[in-house]
PyMOL Python script that loads the backbone (N, CA, C, O; Angstrom):
from pymol import cmd

cmd.read_pdbstr("""\
ATOM      1  N   MET A   1     -25.976  -5.835   0.784  1.00  0.00           N
ATOM      2  CA  MET A   1     -26.575  -6.075  -0.506  1.00  0.00           C
ATOM      3  C   MET A   1     -25.828  -7.012  -1.466  1.00  0.00           C
ATOM      4  O   MET A   1     -24.666  -6.762  -1.787  1.00  0.00           O
ATOM      5  N   PHE A   2     -26.377  -7.914  -1.852  1.00  0.00           N
ATOM      6  CA  PHE A   2     -25.693  -9.016  -2.637  1.00  0.00           C
ATOM      7  C   PHE A   2     -26.392  -9.233  -3.848  1.00  0.00           C
ATOM      8  O   PHE A   2     -27.546  -8.825  -3.981  1.00  0.00           O
ATOM      9  N   GLY A   3     -25.743  -9.890  -4.813  1.00  0.00           N
ATOM     10  CA  GLY A   3     -26.333 -10.607  -6.076  1.00  0.00           C
ATOM     11  C   GLY A   3     -26.859  -9.598  -6.897  1.00  0.00           C
ATOM     12  O   GLY A   3     -26.219  -8.582  -7.169  1.00  0.00           O
ATOM     13  N   SER A   4     -28.210  -9.871  -7.384  1.00  0.00           N
ATOM     14  CA  SER A   4     -28.713  -8.916  -8.633  1.00  0.00           C
ATOM     15  C   SER A   4     -28.965  -7.712  -8.036  1.00  0.00           C
ATOM     16  O   SER A   4     -28.732  -6.686  -8.675  1.00  0.00           O
ATOM     17  N   GLU A   5     -29.398  -7.654  -6.926  1.00  0.00           N
ATOM     18  CA  GLU A   5     -29.610  -6.062  -6.261  1.00  0.00           C
ATOM     19  C   GLU A   5     -28.633  -5.376  -6.406  1.00  0.00           C
ATOM     20  O   GLU A   5     -28.718  -4.220  -6.821  1.00  0.00           O
ATOM     21  N   TYR A   6     -27.350  -6.030  -6.051  1.00  0.00           N
ATOM     22  CA  TYR A   6     -26.007  -5.211  -6.006  1.00  0.00           C
ATOM     23  C   TYR A   6     -25.670  -4.845  -7.518  1.00  0.00           C
ATOM     24  O   TYR A   6     -25.226  -3.715  -7.722  1.00  0.00           O
ATOM     25  N   ILE A   7     -25.841  -5.691  -8.570  1.00  0.00           N
ATOM     26  CA  ILE A   7     -25.586  -5.468  -9.841  1.00  0.00           C
ATOM     27  C   ILE A   7     -26.394  -4.363 -10.314  1.00  0.00           C
ATOM     28  O   ILE A   7     -25.934  -3.378 -10.892  1.00  0.00           O
ATOM     29  N   ALA A   8     -27.724  -4.581 -10.022  1.00  0.00           N
ATOM     30  CA  ALA A   8     -28.777  -3.494 -10.583  1.00  0.00           C
ATOM     31  C   ALA A   8     -28.278  -2.029 -10.031  1.00  0.00           C
ATOM     32  O   ALA A   8     -28.416  -1.087 -10.811  1.00  0.00           O
ATOM     33  N   ARG A   9     -27.813  -1.823  -8.977  1.00  0.00           N
ATOM     34  CA  ARG A   9     -27.478  -0.740  -8.309  1.00  0.00           C
ATOM     35  C   ARG A   9     -26.400  -0.191  -9.190  1.00  0.00           C
ATOM     36  O   ARG A   9     -26.531   0.928  -9.687  1.00  0.00           O
ATOM     37  N   ILE A  10     -25.154  -1.055  -9.444  1.00  0.00           N
ATOM     38  CA  ILE A  10     -24.113  -0.601 -10.184  1.00  0.00           C
ATOM     39  C   ILE A  10     -24.654  -0.293 -11.519  1.00  0.00           C
ATOM     40  O   ILE A  10     -24.376   0.852 -11.873  1.00  0.00           O
ATOM     41  N   VAL A  11     -25.424  -1.052 -12.459  1.00  0.00           N
ATOM     42  CA  VAL A  11     -25.774  -0.576 -13.497  1.00  0.00           C
ATOM     43  C   VAL A  11     -26.630   0.593 -13.794  1.00  0.00           C
ATOM     44  O   VAL A  11     -26.771   1.073 -14.919  1.00  0.00           O
ATOM     45  N   THR A  12     -27.299   1.101 -12.503  1.00  0.00           N
ATOM     46  CA  THR A  12     -28.113   2.082 -12.577  1.00  0.00           C
ATOM     47  C   THR A  12     -27.370   3.407 -12.069  1.00  0.00           C
ATOM     48  O   THR A  12     -27.968   4.479 -11.975  1.00  0.00           O
ATOM     49  N   PHE A  13     -26.094   3.256 -11.768  1.00  0.00           N
ATOM     50  CA  PHE A  13     -25.270   4.325 -11.273  1.00  0.00           C
ATOM     51  C   PHE A  13     -25.296   5.477 -12.207  1.00  0.00           C
ATOM     52  O   PHE A  13     -24.935   5.213 -13.354  1.00  0.00           O
ATOM     53  N   SER A  14     -25.617   6.593 -11.980  1.00  0.00           N
ATOM     54  CA  SER A  14     -25.779   7.575 -13.179  1.00  0.00           C
ATOM     55  C   SER A  14     -24.502   8.165 -13.267  1.00  0.00           C
ATOM     56  O   SER A  14     -23.629   8.013 -12.412  1.00  0.00           O
ATOM     57  N   ARG A  15     -24.348   9.036 -14.599  1.00  0.00           N
ATOM     58  CA  ARG A  15     -23.097   9.525 -14.776  1.00  0.00           C
ATOM     59  C   ARG A  15     -22.726  10.520 -13.748  1.00  0.00           C
ATOM     60  O   ARG A  15     -21.538  10.468 -13.431  1.00  0.00           O
ATOM     61  N   ARG A  16     -23.427  11.397 -13.158  1.00  0.00           N
ATOM     62  CA  ARG A  16     -23.326  12.291 -12.264  1.00  0.00           C
ATOM     63  C   ARG A  16     -22.933  11.541 -10.922  1.00  0.00           C
ATOM     64  O   ARG A  16     -22.104  12.072 -10.182  1.00  0.00           O
ATOM     65  N   ASP A  17     -23.384  10.577 -10.657  1.00  0.00           N
ATOM     66  CA  ASP A  17     -22.956   9.819  -9.450  1.00  0.00           C
ATOM     67  C   ASP A  17     -21.597   9.322  -9.521  1.00  0.00           C
ATOM     68  O   ASP A  17     -20.841   9.314  -8.550  1.00  0.00           O
ATOM     69  N   LEU A  18     -21.269   8.874 -10.771  1.00  0.00           N
ATOM     70  CA  LEU A  18     -19.934   8.405 -11.045  1.00  0.00           C
ATOM     71  C   LEU A  18     -18.925   9.516 -10.922  1.00  0.00           C
ATOM     72  O   LEU A  18     -17.895   9.359 -10.266  1.00  0.00           O
ATOM     73  N   GLU A  19     -19.227  10.700 -11.583  1.00  0.00           N
ATOM     74  CA  GLU A  19     -18.455  12.001 -11.514  1.00  0.00           C
ATOM     75  C   GLU A  19     -18.255  12.338 -10.113  1.00  0.00           C
ATOM     76  O   GLU A  19     -17.149  12.733  -9.743  1.00  0.00           O
ATOM     77  N   ASP A  20     -19.275  12.213  -9.259  1.00  0.00           N
ATOM     78  CA  ASP A  20     -19.005  12.832  -7.878  1.00  0.00           C
ATOM     79  C   ASP A  20     -18.078  11.866  -7.264  1.00  0.00           C
ATOM     80  O   ASP A  20     -17.229  12.278  -6.474  1.00  0.00           O
ATOM     81  N   PHE A  21     -18.188  10.338  -7.624  1.00  0.00           N
ATOM     82  CA  PHE A  21     -17.427   9.466  -6.773  1.00  0.00           C
ATOM     83  C   PHE A  21     -16.040   9.793  -7.126  1.00  0.00           C
ATOM     84  O   PHE A  21     -15.190   9.946  -6.249  1.00  0.00           O
ATOM     85  N   LEU A  22     -15.736   9.925  -8.590  1.00  0.00           N
ATOM     86  CA  LEU A  22     -14.340  10.212  -9.026  1.00  0.00           C
ATOM     87  C   LEU A  22     -13.849  11.461  -8.562  1.00  0.00           C
ATOM     88  O   LEU A  22     -12.653  11.499  -8.273  1.00  0.00           O
ATOM     89  N   MET A  23     -14.512  12.460  -8.435  1.00  0.00           N
ATOM     90  CA  MET A  23     -13.914  13.734  -7.746  1.00  0.00           C
ATOM     91  C   MET A  23     -13.639  13.552  -6.312  1.00  0.00           C
ATOM     92  O   MET A  23     -12.674  14.114  -5.795  1.00  0.00           O
ATOM     93  N   THR A  24     -14.469  12.767  -5.616  1.00  0.00           N
ATOM     94  CA  THR A  24     -14.329  12.433  -4.111  1.00  0.00           C
ATOM     95  C   THR A  24     -12.947  11.600  -4.085  1.00  0.00           C
ATOM     96  O   THR A  24     -12.089  11.894  -3.252  1.00  0.00           O
ATOM     97  N   THR A  25     -12.794  10.797  -4.797  1.00  0.00           N
ATOM     98  CA  THR A  25     -11.513   9.889  -4.975  1.00  0.00           C
ATOM     99  C   THR A  25     -10.373  10.655  -5.333  1.00  0.00           C
ATOM    100  O   THR A  25      -9.294  10.370  -4.812  1.00  0.00           O
ATOM    101  N   VAL A  26     -10.444  11.443  -6.020  1.00  0.00           N
ATOM    102  CA  VAL A  26      -9.233  12.323  -6.713  1.00  0.00           C
ATOM    103  C   VAL A  26      -8.964  13.300  -5.347  1.00  0.00           C
ATOM    104  O   VAL A  26      -7.808  13.459  -4.956  1.00  0.00           O
ATOM    105  N   ASP A  27     -10.144  13.965  -4.623  1.00  0.00           N
ATOM    106  CA  ASP A  27      -9.914  14.813  -3.780  1.00  0.00           C
ATOM    107  C   ASP A  27      -9.116  14.058  -2.463  1.00  0.00           C
ATOM    108  O   ASP A  27      -8.230  14.602  -1.804  1.00  0.00           O
ATOM    109  N   ILE A  28      -9.573  12.863  -2.269  1.00  0.00           N
ATOM    110  CA  ILE A  28      -8.934  12.118  -1.069  1.00  0.00           C
ATOM    111  C   ILE A  28      -7.616  11.868  -1.461  1.00  0.00           C
ATOM    112  O   ILE A  28      -6.772  12.017  -0.578  1.00  0.00           O
ATOM    113  N   THR A  29      -7.194  11.492  -2.674  1.00  0.00           N
ATOM    114  CA  THR A  29      -5.944  11.188  -3.177  1.00  0.00           C
ATOM    115  C   THR A  29      -5.022  12.421  -2.985  1.00  0.00           C
ATOM    116  O   THR A  29      -3.963  12.338  -2.363  1.00  0.00           O
ATOM    117  N   GLY A  30      -5.488  13.604  -3.566  1.00  0.00           N
ATOM    118  CA  GLY A  30      -4.845  14.923  -3.424  1.00  0.00           C
ATOM    119  C   GLY A  30      -4.683  15.331  -1.804  1.00  0.00           C
ATOM    120  O   GLY A  30      -3.654  15.889  -1.423  1.00  0.00           O
ATOM    121  N   GLN A  31      -5.467  15.103  -1.142  1.00  0.00           N
ATOM    122  CA  GLN A  31      -5.218  15.298   0.370  1.00  0.00           C
ATOM    123  C   GLN A  31      -4.275  14.500   0.960  1.00  0.00           C
ATOM    124  O   GLN A  31      -3.459  14.900   1.791  1.00  0.00           O
ATOM    125  N   LEU A  32      -4.389  13.125   0.455  1.00  0.00           N
ATOM    126  CA  LEU A  32      -3.274  12.260   1.055  1.00  0.00           C
ATOM    127  C   LEU A  32      -1.843  12.639   0.533  1.00  0.00           C
ATOM    128  O   LEU A  32      -0.844  12.566   1.249  1.00  0.00           O
ATOM    129  N   ALA A  33      -1.830  13.022  -0.685  1.00  0.00           N
ATOM    130  CA  ALA A  33      -0.408  13.544  -1.220  1.00  0.00           C
ATOM    131  C   ALA A  33       0.064  14.694  -0.717  1.00  0.00           C
ATOM    132  O   ALA A  33       1.263  14.808  -0.464  1.00  0.00           O
ATOM    133  N   GLY A  34      -0.885  15.775  -0.489  1.00  0.00           N
ATOM    134  CA  GLY A  34      -0.587  16.798   0.262  1.00  0.00           C
ATOM    135  C   GLY A  34       0.133  16.677   1.637  1.00  0.00           C
ATOM    136  O   GLY A  34       1.070  17.348   2.069  1.00  0.00           O
ATOM    137  N   TYR A  35      -0.592  15.578   2.252  1.00  0.00           N
ATOM    138  CA  TYR A  35      -0.089  15.247   3.717  1.00  0.00           C
ATOM    139  C   TYR A  35       1.253  14.733   3.747  1.00  0.00           C
ATOM    140  O   TYR A  35       2.139  15.176   4.478  1.00  0.00           O
ATOM    141  N   MET A  36       1.407  13.573   2.746  1.00  0.00           N
ATOM    142  CA  MET A  36       2.601  13.006   2.525  1.00  0.00           C
ATOM    143  C   MET A  36       3.743  14.030   2.346  1.00  0.00           C
ATOM    144  O   MET A  36       4.767  14.036   3.028  1.00  0.00           O
ATOM    145  N   ALA A  37       3.450  14.907   1.339  1.00  0.00           N
ATOM    146  CA  ALA A  37       4.628  15.806   1.187  1.00  0.00           C
ATOM    147  C   ALA A  37       4.954  16.883   2.339  1.00  0.00           C
ATOM    148  O   ALA A  37       6.066  17.385   2.505  1.00  0.00           O
ATOM    149  N   GLN A  38       3.863  17.143   3.069  1.00  0.00           N
ATOM    150  CA  GLN A  38       4.265  17.731   4.310  1.00  0.00           C
ATOM    151  C   GLN A  38       5.065  16.886   5.511  1.00  0.00           C
ATOM    152  O   GLN A  38       5.943  17.301   6.267  1.00  0.00           O
ATOM    153  N   ALA A  39       4.515  15.674   5.435  1.00  0.00           N
ATOM    154  CA  ALA A  39       5.231  14.843   6.517  1.00  0.00           C
ATOM    155  C   ALA A  39       6.529  14.565   6.441  1.00  0.00           C
ATOM    156  O   ALA A  39       7.045  14.203   7.498  1.00  0.00           O
ATOM    157  N   ARG A  40       7.279  14.634   5.400  1.00  0.00           N
ATOM    158  CA  ARG A  40       8.656  14.475   5.227  1.00  0.00           C
ATOM    159  C   ARG A  40       9.448  15.305   6.132  1.00  0.00           C
ATOM    160  O   ARG A  40      10.585  15.028   6.514  1.00  0.00           O
ATOM    161  N   ASP A  41       8.679  16.481   6.492  1.00  0.00           N
ATOM    162  CA  ASP A  41       9.385  17.579   7.305  1.00  0.00           C
ATOM    163  C   ASP A  41       9.118  17.502   8.694  1.00  0.00           C
ATOM    164  O   ASP A  41       9.667  18.226   9.525  1.00  0.00           O
ATOM    165  N   MET A  42       8.174  16.519   8.985  1.00  0.00           N
ATOM    166  CA  MET A  42       7.808  16.297  10.536  1.00  0.00           C
ATOM    167  C   MET A  42       8.618  15.381  11.049  1.00  0.00           C
ATOM    168  O   MET A  42       9.135  14.545  10.309  1.00  0.00           O
ATOM    169  N   ARG A  43       8.880  15.401  12.558  1.00  0.00           N
ATOM    170  CA  ARG A  43       9.546  14.511  13.299  1.00  0.00           C
ATOM    171  C   ARG A  43       8.645  13.424  13.680  1.00  0.00           C
ATOM    172  O   ARG A  43       7.448  13.630  13.876  1.00  0.00           O
ATOM    173  N   LEU A  44       9.262  12.113  13.804  1.00  0.00           N
ATOM    174  CA  LEU A  44       8.337  11.163  14.449  1.00  0.00           C
ATOM    175  C   LEU A  44       8.631  11.172  15.971  1.00  0.00           C
ATOM    176  O   LEU A  44       9.706  11.487  16.482  1.00  0.00           O
ATOM    177  N   ALA A  45       7.502  10.776  16.614  1.00  0.00           N
ATOM    178  CA  ALA A  45       7.855  10.788  18.074  1.00  0.00           C
ATOM    179  C   ALA A  45       8.938   9.617  18.423  1.00  0.00           C
ATOM    180  O   ALA A  45       8.831   8.539  17.840  1.00  0.00           O
ATOM    181  N   PRO A  46       9.866   9.805  19.271  1.00  0.00           N
ATOM    182  CA  PRO A  46      10.962   8.843  19.681  1.00  0.00           C
ATOM    183  C   PRO A  46      10.814   7.622  19.629  1.00  0.00           C
ATOM    184  O   PRO A  46      11.597   6.889  19.025  1.00  0.00           O
ATOM    185  N   ASP A  47       9.517   7.113  20.419  1.00  0.00           N
ATOM    186  CA  ASP A  47       8.937   5.648  20.364  1.00  0.00           C
ATOM    187  C   ASP A  47       8.571   5.080  19.062  1.00  0.00           C
ATOM    188  O   ASP A  47       8.792   3.912  18.741  1.00  0.00           O
ATOM    189  N   VAL A  48       8.015   5.942  18.347  1.00  0.00           N
ATOM    190  CA  VAL A  48       7.744   5.541  16.888  1.00  0.00           C
ATOM    191  C   VAL A  48       8.747   5.423  15.976  1.00  0.00           C
ATOM    192  O   VAL A  48       8.728   4.524  15.136  1.00  0.00           O
ATOM    193  N   ALA A  49       9.693   6.292  16.048  1.00  0.00           N
ATOM    194  CA  ALA A  49      10.944   6.089  15.330  1.00  0.00           C
ATOM    195  C   ALA A  49      11.739   4.951  15.720  1.00  0.00           C
ATOM    196  O   ALA A  49      12.349   4.344  14.839  1.00  0.00           O
ATOM    197  N   GLN A  50      11.832   4.492  17.211  1.00  0.00           N
ATOM    198  CA  GLN A  50      12.589   3.222  17.568  1.00  0.00           C
ATOM    199  C   GLN A  50      11.755   1.974  16.932  1.00  0.00           C
ATOM    200  O   GLN A  50      12.281   1.039  16.329  1.00  0.00           O
ATOM    201  N   GLU A  51      10.343   2.130  17.178  1.00  0.00           N
ATOM    202  CA  GLU A  51       9.725   0.938  16.627  1.00  0.00           C
ATOM    203  C   GLU A  51       9.684   0.795  15.003  1.00  0.00           C
ATOM    204  O   GLU A  51       9.498  -0.312  14.499  1.00  0.00           O
ATOM    205  N   ALA A  52       9.831   1.744  14.356  1.00  0.00           N
ATOM    206  CA  ALA A  52      10.231   1.738  12.953  1.00  0.00           C
ATOM    207  C   ALA A  52      11.524   1.194  12.502  1.00  0.00           C
ATOM    208  O   ALA A  52      11.670   0.515  11.486  1.00  0.00           O
ATOM    209  N   LYS A  53      12.454   1.537  13.327  1.00  0.00           N
ATOM    210  CA  LYS A  53      13.886   0.828  13.194  1.00  0.00           C
ATOM    211  C   LYS A  53      13.860  -0.703  13.425  1.00  0.00           C
ATOM    212  O   LYS A  53      14.576  -1.486  12.801  1.00  0.00           O
ATOM    213  N   HIS A  54      12.945  -1.064  14.402  1.00  0.00           N
ATOM    214  CA  HIS A  54      12.828  -2.476  14.679  1.00  0.00           C
ATOM    215  C   HIS A  54      12.212  -3.187  13.492  1.00  0.00           C
ATOM    216  O   HIS A  54      12.764  -4.227  13.130  1.00  0.00           O
ATOM    217  N   ARG A  55      11.297  -2.826  12.933  1.00  0.00           N
ATOM    218  CA  ARG A  55      10.615  -3.163  11.907  1.00  0.00           C
ATOM    219  C   ARG A  55      11.432  -3.381  10.476  1.00  0.00           C
ATOM    220  O   ARG A  55      11.212  -4.256   9.639  1.00  0.00           O
ATOM    221  N   ILE A  56      12.273  -2.507  10.444  1.00  0.00           N
ATOM    222  CA  ILE A  56      13.131  -2.351   9.231  1.00  0.00           C
ATOM    223  C   ILE A  56      14.211  -3.513   9.455  1.00  0.00           C
ATOM    224  O   ILE A  56      14.389  -4.364   8.584  1.00  0.00           O
ATOM    225  N   LEU A  57      14.862  -3.511  10.557  1.00  0.00           N
ATOM    226  CA  LEU A  57      15.818  -4.491  10.902  1.00  0.00           C
ATOM    227  C   LEU A  57      15.185  -5.933  10.963  1.00  0.00           C
ATOM    228  O   LEU A  57      15.823  -6.897  10.539  1.00  0.00           O
ATOM    229  N   ASP A  58      13.922  -6.068  11.495  1.00  0.00           N
ATOM    230  CA  ASP A  58      13.255  -7.228  11.255  1.00  0.00           C
ATOM    231  C   ASP A  58      13.001  -7.657   9.699  1.00  0.00           C
ATOM    232  O   ASP A  58      13.056  -8.828   9.323  1.00  0.00           O
ATOM    233  N   ALA A  59      12.800  -6.879   9.101  1.00  0.00           N
ATOM    234  CA  ALA A  59      12.445  -7.146   7.473  1.00  0.00           C
ATOM    235  C   ALA A  59      13.881  -7.658   6.980  1.00  0.00           C
ATOM    236  O   ALA A  59      14.002  -8.662   6.278  1.00  0.00           O
ATOM    237  N   LEU A  60      14.946  -6.885   7.407  1.00  0.00           N
ATOM    238  CA  LEU A  60      16.206  -7.331   6.821  1.00  0.00           C
ATOM    239  C   LEU A  60      16.782  -8.550   7.279  1.00  0.00           C
ATOM    240  O   LEU A  60      17.466  -9.275   6.556  1.00  0.00           O
ATOM    241  N   ALA A  61      16.519  -8.778   8.447  1.00  0.00           N
ATOM    242  CA  ALA A  61      16.926 -10.161   9.027  1.00  0.00           C
ATOM    243  C   ALA A  61      16.250 -11.230   8.241  1.00  0.00           C
ATOM    244  O   ALA A  61      16.914 -12.103   7.681  1.00  0.00           O
ATOM    245  N   ALA A  62      14.763 -11.185   8.171  1.00  0.00           N
ATOM    246  CA  ALA A  62      14.100 -12.088   7.358  1.00  0.00           C
ATOM    247  C   ALA A  62      14.707 -12.221   5.988  1.00  0.00           C
ATOM    248  O   ALA A  62      14.984 -13.350   5.585  1.00  0.00           O
ATOM    249  N   MET A  63      14.935 -11.176   5.244  1.00  0.00           N
ATOM    250  CA  MET A  63      15.613 -11.438   3.777  1.00  0.00           C
ATOM    251  C   MET A  63      16.699 -12.086   3.926  1.00  0.00           C
ATOM    252  O   MET A  63      16.865 -13.040   3.166  1.00  0.00           O
ATOM    253  N   VAL A  64      17.692 -11.796   4.869  1.00  0.00           N
ATOM    254  CA  VAL A  64      18.804 -12.340   4.795  1.00  0.00           C
ATOM    255  C   VAL A  64      18.875 -13.980   5.204  1.00  0.00           C
ATOM    256  O   VAL A  64      19.575 -14.831   4.655  1.00  0.00           O
ATOM    257  N   SER A  65      18.005 -14.154   6.255  1.00  0.00           N
ATOM    258  CA  SER A  65      17.790 -15.743   6.662  1.00  0.00           C
ATOM    259  C   SER A  65      17.081 -16.294   5.693  1.00  0.00           C
ATOM    260  O   SER A  65      17.314 -17.499   5.590  1.00  0.00           O
ATOM    261  N   GLY A  66      16.145 -15.796   4.786  1.00  0.00           N
ATOM    262  CA  GLY A  66      15.134 -16.482   4.129  1.00  0.00           C
ATOM    263  C   GLY A  66      16.202 -16.837   2.819  1.00  0.00           C
ATOM    264  O   GLY A  66      15.908 -17.789   2.096  1.00  0.00           O
ATOM    265  N   SER A  67      17.130 -16.244   2.609  1.00  0.00           N
ATOM    266  CA  SER A  67      18.004 -16.260   1.344  1.00  0.00           C
ATOM    267  C   SER A  67      18.616 -17.641   1.329  1.00  0.00           C
ATOM    268  O   SER A  67      18.913 -18.060   0.210  1.00  0.00           O
ATOM    269  N   HIS A  68      18.877 -18.483   2.439  1.00  0.00           N
ATOM    270  CA  HIS A  68      19.265 -19.677   2.530  1.00  0.00           C
ATOM    271  C   HIS A  68      18.276 -20.909   2.602  1.00  0.00           C
ATOM    272  O   HIS A  68      18.562 -22.100   2.729  1.00  0.00           O
ATOM    273  N   LEU A  69      17.056 -20.318   2.491  1.00  0.00           N
ATOM    274  CA  LEU A  69      15.912 -21.608   2.588  1.00  0.00           C
ATOM    275  C   LEU A  69      15.776 -21.773   1.063  1.00  0.00           C
ATOM    276  O   LEU A  69      16.182 -20.936   0.257  1.00  0.00           O
ATOM    277  N   PRO A  70      15.118 -23.024   0.715  1.00  0.00           N
ATOM    278  CA  PRO A  70      15.199 -23.442  -0.713  1.00  0.00           C
ATOM    279  C   PRO A  70      14.350 -22.516  -1.432  1.00  0.00           C
ATOM    280  O   PRO A  70      14.688 -22.410  -2.611  1.00  0.00           O
ATOM    281  N   ALA A  71      13.313 -21.782  -1.080  1.00  0.00           N
ATOM    282  CA  ALA A  71      12.572 -20.894  -1.937  1.00  0.00           C
ATOM    283  C   ALA A  71      13.480 -19.598  -2.116  1.00  0.00           C
ATOM    284  O   ALA A  71      13.459 -18.968  -3.173  1.00  0.00           O
ATOM    285  N   GLY A  72      14.252 -19.242  -1.075  1.00  0.00           N
ATOM    286  CA  GLY A  72      15.191 -18.047  -1.342  1.00  0.00           C
ATOM    287  C   GLY A  72      16.262 -18.292  -2.257  1.00  0.00           C
ATOM    288  O   GLY A  72      16.618 -17.405  -3.032  1.00  0.00           O
ATOM    289  N   GLU A  73      16.892 -19.592  -2.234  1.00  0.00           N
ATOM    290  CA  GLU A  73      17.804 -19.953  -3.160  1.00  0.00           C
ATOM    291  C   GLU A  73      17.315 -19.861  -4.548  1.00  0.00           C
ATOM    292  O   GLU A  73      17.958 -19.289  -5.429  1.00  0.00           O
ATOM    293  N   MET A  74      16.230 -20.401  -4.729  1.00  0.00           N
ATOM    294  CA  MET A  74      15.490 -20.420  -6.160  1.00  0.00           C
ATOM    295  C   MET A  74      15.495 -18.931  -6.622  1.00  0.00           C
ATOM    296  O   MET A  74      15.944 -18.495  -7.682  1.00  0.00           O
ATOM    297  N   ALA A  75      14.884 -18.218  -5.573  1.00  0.00           N
ATOM    298  CA  ALA A  75      14.745 -16.748  -6.197  1.00  0.00           C
ATOM    299  C   ALA A  75      16.012 -16.013  -6.439  1.00  0.00           C
ATOM    300  O   ALA A  75      15.971 -15.100  -7.265  1.00  0.00           O
ATOM    301  N   ILE A  76      17.133 -16.278  -5.838  1.00  0.00           N
ATOM    302  CA  ILE A  76      18.414 -15.910  -5.946  1.00  0.00           C
ATOM    303  C   ILE A  76      18.856 -16.387  -7.320  1.00  0.00           C
ATOM    304  O   ILE A  76      19.408 -15.566  -8.053  1.00  0.00           O
ATOM    305  N   ARG A  77      18.668 -17.638  -7.742  1.00  0.00           N
ATOM    306  CA  ARG A  77      19.208 -18.324  -9.148  1.00  0.00           C
ATOM    307  C   ARG A  77      18.389 -17.626 -10.140  1.00  0.00           C
ATOM    308  O   ARG A  77      18.932 -17.306 -11.198  1.00  0.00           O
ATOM    309  N   PHE A  78      17.030 -17.317  -9.924  1.00  0.00           N
ATOM    310  CA  PHE A  78      16.293 -16.587 -10.966  1.00  0.00           C
ATOM    311  C   PHE A  78      16.738 -15.229 -11.371  1.00  0.00           C
ATOM    312  O   PHE A  78      16.803 -14.789 -12.519  1.00  0.00           O
ATOM    313  N   ALA A  79      17.082 -14.531 -10.075  1.00  0.00           N
ATOM    314  CA  ALA A  79      17.375 -13.120 -10.142  1.00  0.00           C
ATOM    315  C   ALA A  79      18.997 -13.098 -10.990  1.00  0.00           C
ATOM    316  O   ALA A  79      19.327 -12.214 -11.781  1.00  0.00           O
ATOM    317  N   ARG A  80      19.648 -13.991 -10.695  1.00  0.00           N
ATOM    318  CA  ARG A  80      21.045 -13.804 -11.413  1.00  0.00           C
ATOM    319  C   ARG A  80      20.951 -14.429 -12.938  1.00  0.00           C
ATOM    320  O   ARG A  80      21.774 -14.134 -13.805  1.00  0.00           O
ATOM    321  N   ALA A  81      19.871 -15.308 -13.153  1.00  0.00           N
ATOM    322  CA  ALA A  81      19.857 -15.742 -14.655  1.00  0.00           C
ATOM    323  C   ALA A  81      19.218 -14.523 -15.394  1.00  0.00           C
ATOM    324  O   ALA A  81      19.087 -14.677 -16.608  1.00  0.00           O
ATOM    325  N   ARG A  82      18.860 -13.510 -14.941  1.00  0.00           N
ATOM    326  CA  ARG A  82      18.194 -12.402 -15.631  1.00  0.00           C
ATOM    327  C   ARG A  82      18.995 -11.357 -16.010  1.00  0.00           C
ATOM    328  O   ARG A  82      18.510 -10.389 -16.595  1.00  0.00           O
TER     329      ARG A  82
END
""", "prot")
cmd.dss("prot")
cmd.show_as("cartoon", "prot")
cmd.util.cbc("prot")
cmd.orient("prot")
């Protein structure tokens, strides 16, 4: 659905439809928040933990190596000036 047909559908969105949409969004957000609160007590599978460690180290290495590139040096000068 594109163009004016799409806009017409948005404009005719009823208040009840909007309330239903917002309640669904809030419910999904609440469910995600509940899961995340419980997840901190869960153990990761060993292979998942190992892969996560690799991703963290890779990100740190990219930050360190990037700090010596022209854009990284400009970012450092900007941060120090603040």
